N, C-alpha and C positions, 0 to 999 in steps of 0.2 A: 489694234487692228488684227483681224484674223488673217494669217498668211496661208494661202492655198498651198497644198503639197506640191513638191517638184519631184520629177523622176530622179532616182539615185544616180543614173548615168545616162546621158543622151547618146543615142546611137544614130549617127548621121545617115545610116543606110536603112533605118527602120521606116516602114510605111504603116501609118496608123489608119485604121478603118473606122468610119463614122456612119452610123445609121441615123437617118433623119425621118422621124415618124410624123405623118400628117393624117388629118381627117378632113372630110368635106368642109369647105369654108375656112381653110387654114389662113393664117395671117401672112400675106406676101412679104411684108417688111422683115419678118423674122426669118423666112426662108432665104431671102436675098442676102441678109446680113451674114448668115452662116456660110452660104455658098461663096460669097465674095471674099470673105476673110480667108477661107480655105484655099480658094482659087489663087488669090494673090500670094499667099504663103508658098504655094506650089511654084508660082512663077519666079519668086525672088530667091528661093533657096536652091543651092546647088543640086541637092537630091530631093525631088518633090516628095514631101512626107505624108500627104493626106490623100485618101481615096474615100469616096462616100457612096451610099446607096439610099435612095428615097423609098420609104416603105409606107404601106397603109394596110388596113385590116384584110381586105380582099385583093389588094393589088389593082392594077389597071389605072384608068384615068381618074384623077381627083382634081377638083376645082377649088380656087380660093375666092374670097369675098370680092376681090377686084375683077373677077371675070376671067382670069387666066387659069389654065389647067396644065397638069403635067402627068407623065406616065410614072407609075410606081410599081415596086415589087411587093409581093405579099409578105407578111411577117414570117420570119424564120422560126421554125419550131424550136431550134436550139441556136439562138443568136451567137455569133462569134465575133461581133464587132468589138472594138476597144472602147468606144463611147457611143452614146445615143442621145439625140435631141428629140424631145416631144414638143411639137408646136401647138400653140393655142389657136383658137378660131373665132375669137370675139364673142363667144357664147359659152360661159362656163356650165350651162345646163345641157349642152349638146351631148346626146348619148354616145357619140363617137369618142368622147374624151374619157369615158369610163374604162380605163385601161389598166386597172390594178394588176391583173394577171400578166399582162404583157410587160409592165414595168418590172414585176417580180421575176419574169423569165430572163430579164437582163441582169438585175442586181444579184440574183442567186448564182449567176455565173461570173461574178466579179466585174461586171461591166457598169461603169458609172453612167447615170442618166441625168440629163438636164431637162427639167420640166419648165416650160415657158408660159408665163401669163395665165391664160385660162386652164391650160393643162395642169399648172401648179395649183390653181384655185380648186380644181376638181379633186386633186390629190389631197389637199388640205381638208376639204369637205369630207372626202371618203375616210380620212384618218380621224375624223371627229374633231377637227380643229386643234391640231397638235402643237399648240403654244407658239411663242415668238421665234422659235428656231427655223420656222418655215416662212417663205416669202412668195408673194405674187404681186402683180401690178396693183398700184394703190387703188384703182377703181374696183378691182375684184376684192381687195381687202375691205373696202367700205361695204360691199355687198355681203361679204361673209359676216361682218359685224352686225348688219341688220338682221340677217337670217339666223345666225348662230350665236350672237352675242359675244363674238371674239373681240377682245380689246387689246391683245398683246401680239398680234401678228407683226412680223418685221417689216420695216419700211426700207430695208437695204435693197440694193440691186439684186442680190442673190444670197442664199443661205445654204451652206453645205452641211448635210446631215448624213454621215456615212456614205453610202453609195448613191444617194439622191441629192441633187442640187436643185432647189426651187428658185425660180428667177422671175424678175419683173417682166421680161420679154420686151416686145416692141423694139424701140431704138436701142435699148440697153443690150440687146442680143449681140450687137457688134462688140461690146465690152466683154461679154461672156465668151464669145468665140476667140477674141484676142487673148483672153486669159489662158485659154486652152493652148493656143499657139505658143505663148510664152512658157507655159508649163512643159510642153513637149519638145520645144526647140531651144530658144534662148530669149532673154529679155530684149536683146538688141534686134533679133528678127521680129519680135512682136512690135517693137517701135517702128521698124521699117515698114511693116504692113500698115500700121496705123497712119504713118505719114503719107503713104500712097493713097490711102482712103480719105485723106484730109480730116482725120479723126484726131483732134488736137490733144485731148486728154484721154488716157486709158484708165477708166475708173475701176477701182478695186471692188470686190464683192461687197465690202462693208460700206461703200459709198451710199449715201441716202438717195432715194429717188428724187428727181429734180423738184417735185412739188414741195418737198420739205425744206428747200432753200439751201441745199448743200453747196459749199464752195468748190468750184472745179479744181481738180488736182490730178497730177499724173500718177503719183505714188501714195499720196496721203501724208507726205513729209515735205515741208516747204523748202528746206535746205536741199533735199534730194531732187525735188522738182527743178530748183534753180540750177543745180549742177548739170542735170540732163539737158536743160535748155542751152546752157553754155556749150556743152558738147555738140548738140545738134547744130548750133550756129557756127561751129568751128571744126568742120570735117576736113577741109582741104589743108588747113594749117592747125593741127591739134594744139590745144593749150595744155601746158604741163599741169599735172594735178596739184603741184605746189602753188601755182597761180590761182587755180580754181578755189582751193580752200582759203587762200588769202582773201579772195573776193567774198566768199561766204562767211568768213569770220569764224570758222571752226577749225579744229585740228584735223590733220590727215587721218589719225586713228579714228576720230569720230565719224568722218566720212566713210571710211572703210567699214565700220560697224553698220552704218545705215545701208550701204550697198549689200552687205552680207545678209542683213535682216530682211530687207524688202525685196531684193532681187537675186539673192543667192550667188553673188559674184563679187568681184573687186572693181574699184573705179577704173583702173587701167584695163582690166579684162572687158568690162562693159563698153568702154570707149573704143577699144580695138574691134570688138564684135560689131558695134554700130557702124564703124567705118568699113569693115569687111562686108557687112550686109548691103551698104550702099554701093560698094564696089561690085558686088555680085549682081545687083539690080542693073547697074550700068553695063556690066559685061553681057548680060542676057538680053538687054532691051535697047542697046545703042550700037552704033558702029565705031565708037571710040576705040583706039588701040589699047592694048593691055597696059602699056606704059602710061598713056594719058589717063587711064582709069586709076592706076596706082597713084599718080600725082594728084588727081582730083580728090582722092580720099586720104591724103596724108601719108602715103607710102612712097617716098622718093626712091628708096632702095629696097631690094629683096621682096617686092610684092608677090611675085609668083611663088616663091618658096613659102612665104607665110600663108598665102591662100591655100596652097596644097596641104600644109600641115593642119589647117583648120577644117577645110572641106573635103580633103582626101582626094583631090583631083586638081590638075593644073588649070589655070584659066583658059589656056589654048585648047586643052582636051575637052573641057566642058563646052566651050563654044562649038567645037566641031561635033560633039555628040548631040547637043541640042539641035543643031542645024540639020543633022541627019535623022533626028527622031529616034536615036538608039536607046534613050533612057526610059522610053514609055511615057514621058510626061504628057504627050498629047492625049493618050488614053486616059490618064488620071484626070486631066482637066475636063475631058468630055464626059466622064462618068456621071457628073451631076448636071449636065446641061441638056 
């Protein structure tokens, strides 16, 4: 399984900027998937890490196929976002999707772009059908085969080729956005956002599109999936790793290798982050006391100190700052609404 790159060091104070590129008739489910994942990530993390801008060729009002419309900013001559999503619009022949120069304006500045569904299909077509390392929605793949004789396009959810990620789009956009959250924050934060969205499995880029009959999986590894489910089911009273490996029937060393390979962390580190992420969500979105939250997330002692060492702020200070709106989170959330 291809393992997406992870940042060398996570900076909890870093704000990542995202450009979302639309054209007339854009797919609403793709827009909402991106915005909701980023919005919820901002809500549950101590330092809201994402800010976004919706752009189109001319700027102004742009409508989707569902009849809704939104205000957009024009393309930046010299884009300075960290990442960019190009949405499809259910018509791979739409002239507004011919954005080769715009895509290049991002990639040449080191900005990774995600091309969804029809935007990916147009890119593949403009590239002359550049082999199975590129992906689009399976309906678009069938259309490309009929028109261009392509037989080797990928049926994965997404394919990463340098600075360009081609994606199936539609409902799988949630998985793509969650992957970005995990890449830039942590696997535990990614899982917390997925749980809030009732998104049971976070599918990897290499997961096959559902029409191919792929078996649902969290990570692509059955032992790791089982381990994470045990952890999710035992937040208030954490299960020792020794008991988890006994239930899985594998060695502690084997489990550690799997966590390192698939998630870039350790079992204990992942479990602790998962519990802290849930604690953070309770802290920001309930009236439970800090002590009650610590107990509910398996931290009977030293919760405030551990929280501060991880998030860089005490639970009490975060609550006060969010209540007063001093961290600018309201502005970040409103930026895409």
